[in-house]
C-alpha angles and dihedrals in degrees: 000000000000116000088235089071090061113094090210090070098058094091121089142244096045118244109280094024127110120276114258095212130033135178117297094247092055124079107262110248097221099017116121125235120285117279115265138176112284126234132176091262100042127090114245119253126227115279091223134018090216131076114259111242092222123082123276100016114238090220110018119207111262096032114124091207128246120317115254113257102181092279092305095115110109096236090053091055112081093213092053091235129107112250092225127034116239125246116283097026129100113284097036118109112253092237090065091068088066095057113149109252094222093050091048094048091047092060097091136149128215108243135176116231119194114228120252107217087333094308135108107252124160134183109214123191113239121234117278090239089067092050090050089057094045125099097199114058139166096047122110099233089059096045102042134050115212119221123195124183105209114203098177141079115270091250090059097047094104094040091053089058099244114161132204126214098245089055092047089052090048093237123160112229115219097171125031111186122192125196112192121198140171115182100333114148129243094266093060092043093050090049093055099037093047091052092049092051091050089051091052090049088054091053089055091055094059094094095167094055118108090216106035135038136115095336095037091118089073089068094054127076121186114207118195114193118192114198102225133354093236093045096050111106109250093223090056088058089051091053091050089047089052088054092048095246096111137038125189118232097027101093125090126198096209132036117194088338094309116118116243113240098187138011111218121199120185125190138148102228128197094185131090125189110215130208090271089057090248121142113242126189142164093319087068094049097267115152127196113283125198106226124194108188113193111190107189114215093221136033104252102156135258096290090061089050089054089048089059088050099045103029103031108032107020097059089058097044094037095203124195097222129020118205120202121207135169118218104256094043114110116201116203119251096272102025097106091050091052091050091050092046091059089061092043093054098045121036091195093065109107099171139010140180136194134218114290113206130190115252103249096188128224111340089354089289092151089070088075085075105079091208092059091042092054091049090049090055091046093051092046096050091046089055092046101044114012106039095045091050093051091044091057090053090048098238121090109193093219134016100197114239089220091071123002141111137219136193103243092215090058093051096053117109115257089218134000109298094000121097145058097300094047091051090045094055096045088089092065095056091042094056095040096048095045090218097108122110119246092250093056092042093055091042091057091054081082096040091152088066090053090051091052093051093046090050095053093040095046108142117259092354131101111215124160134197123227138195114222108200095187091061106083132177134178123222136182115254126199112277098191134054097245096056092040095055093043092051094048091048090066094039096049097043093044094047094045095053094038091051090050089050094051093046092047091051098040091123089073087076087067090063093049123096094253116131120251096260092049090051089054090051091049092050089053090050092051090052089050090050091048091054090050090049091054092049090050090052092053096035091107092058095038093055092050092046091052089051092045098051093045092052094043091050091051095043095049095043113127097191109111090204091060113059112135094184102021117223091344095065100108093042092048094050093046090053092046092053091052091048089050093052093044091051094049092048090050091051091051092051094047093045093054096057114006135080112233089230089058096043100043095132094054094047092046090050090051091050090052092049092050090046089055090050090050090051090053091049092051091048092050093047092050093043091050093052091044093051092052096044099042098078090052098042110137093018099095096174090055090047090055090049088049090058089052095048102035104065098177092046090049091049092052094048094047091048092051093046094046090053111034097019089051091054091054098045096045092047090053091048090055090045091239108111099138097093088061088066099038106034111018098088096049090047092050094054094042093048094094089055090059089059105031101035111022096044093042092051092045095052092043089056103045087121089067106081096163126121092219093249102103119128148111111327097190109115129184113284117260099193127250141263113236123207112234137162119248124174089347093305130107110242137166118252112208145144125244140153105299110207136047087233091062091050090053092044092054089048090052091050090050091053092048092050092045091054091060112075112223124240115260111266119193110240116249114219124215118238116257115257119240113264126224119265090240092059092048092049090052088050091052094049093047094048092046091049091048093047096046096046091050092043091049090053091050093048092047093051097043105034117014099052135042117209098178117130120238119274094254092059092041094060092052095068141036113293097234093058094050095042093059094045111129126147093216093052089048089051091052091049093049092045090054089050093049094049090047091051091052091051092047094050091048092049091049093049090050091055091049094049091045091053092049103040105014 
């Protein structure tokens, strides 16, 4: 049921938001400054201190009025027409379209802007070109962009009396969407923003919905947070300017001597820029979209961007559902609706995620890259087996920040400093203060995992996490070895330490408000996760032992009918073992001191060597099964008896079926078998690299807790706004573009520059900062412990014990089966089968529950 059907939600402002009216003797929270005499260089005051009862208000409370533009603003012109046409429109000389940007931006006038609740807030008219492409006209939110210079920490945004447009218009926000970006280019931004706008348009087409419909866009706010003014790609700013959500020359970096922490631009746009850099509007089905663009002054990482979203903006808008997106992720046309519907159907859902797919390019051309193909298979199988299983239990270990959603009510802290959001943002203060331990620092590399655990384990509350298969989104995946290894370093380290944290604190689930049966399910899931964690720790040894026993069984085979490599078997296997050891030692050495971007050749060579070894292992496994089955081919009863008698043979067959057979069956059950044909082989041959390269590099770099976004934060100065007294009132004295013609000219220049695609410039990477000795010592101890425990297991299984059967038993069966007999290997095979069975059962139950309850 939608929250709008609940009578308790009819009052406004929402709980937790600022009061709209206060006592007469107090300063009104959203009231504008007192009326004052107007001059050509003074911002206009509100016509009324009270909210207009009509919608939308002609002069909303809290607006400081339009900035003075030397009487060129339309409402200041009695005829309603601008005295001079802007650049790029009929009537303007052609030479004006080539105005030099610097000269245009330097033509500024000194104006006095009254403070709005003590803050610098300006309404700036948008260029006429935008209005010409707009369907809705005559309303303030379409004709003026609102700029706010925030000088506070995100946590103090509400206390410092900043107001946002949706709150001023008294709109209830059902969906609050955040798009976080760092230095992504305009193509990635357009891909994500265009998809979001199409999703909002879809919400407006659901005429029968009690929540959505024609005016559904009024219940959605899209927040774009750019992590650092200097880091933001300039062409992204041009795209936002083309949409009306940004204007150059407006921002100031100081206000009354206080540094600006974030520049906030608000505009309800009716324009979308498509992938061809063409402007699309209502004629292409675009509906108005409320955009809140937060341009942070400094680069302070993604967590800080989310803190602006959750702690600064969300408490004021009080949304029902918050959707998290990374720029570069492309949701399908109805994905956001399907995510929202999961919360609407089930009030116990606290978080949800959709299916993230690898971007395969035009005509799936990206699959020609084996690295992308292997990641495509990995993503698909995770969405077919892992996510459905965890969704059935009610706890998904990670809701990816690239595409997920949360119920804002569930995220709120239960008490000051205690709750999911407080735990989520601890990672920011840890990294910035430098006082965090290495364990916590690595754990918060996967802060989204911490948020998921804190949500499910929230004291006295019963929130669940759900996987929504119908909500799909594409994302770019690394297409080269350097980026791939660097990305997985952060993923693997963060997930390992976060998983250890959740398992170690599993008892907190007992103090949550979950019912008894759900607590039992969650305990089973934690046991399952603990077993997986142990297997991941020993995966290095287990992979080598599998290789070792397969080669030993083939080399020591005395059956003349079974000779995979002829007379060269023992020599071949001896050489392969030496190559294996040499490759793993090389990977360790490179991982301890080299960047993957600087050692690409060595890592690629190691991947090729391990792929060859994997090919040999697959050949030996198939040949072994074939040699045992061939004499009994066509005699099915004898083959069944063979499975009963030949334990090692049975273990091998069951392990292969529970792995590869499971992939095929589960993919067919989900009606998604195509990745088995296009991506299975590349994944199979790159599988050793996941164990022997990615895990080695990750553990060897646990001292590196960076996100790879450090750099110089000093951006070009914007100028300041100085507090002065005018006519007995405190106002802000500042410089800004003076005429409407200059605004339109800059817009025209933006559009011209945006239409020319830039030349490809190779990205320059910042040097890694030196890590503390404590972190490096922890790294050394962890790697040594990991190496020695895996080495001890290998030595114990290959040297200290003999698991061969006696000669009498050996002669009773085929040699290959006896030669490969090893209790530990059998245990590994059966463990793989058991874990696969659990995943398959969970995936099947998910399909059943989805069919019954949606």
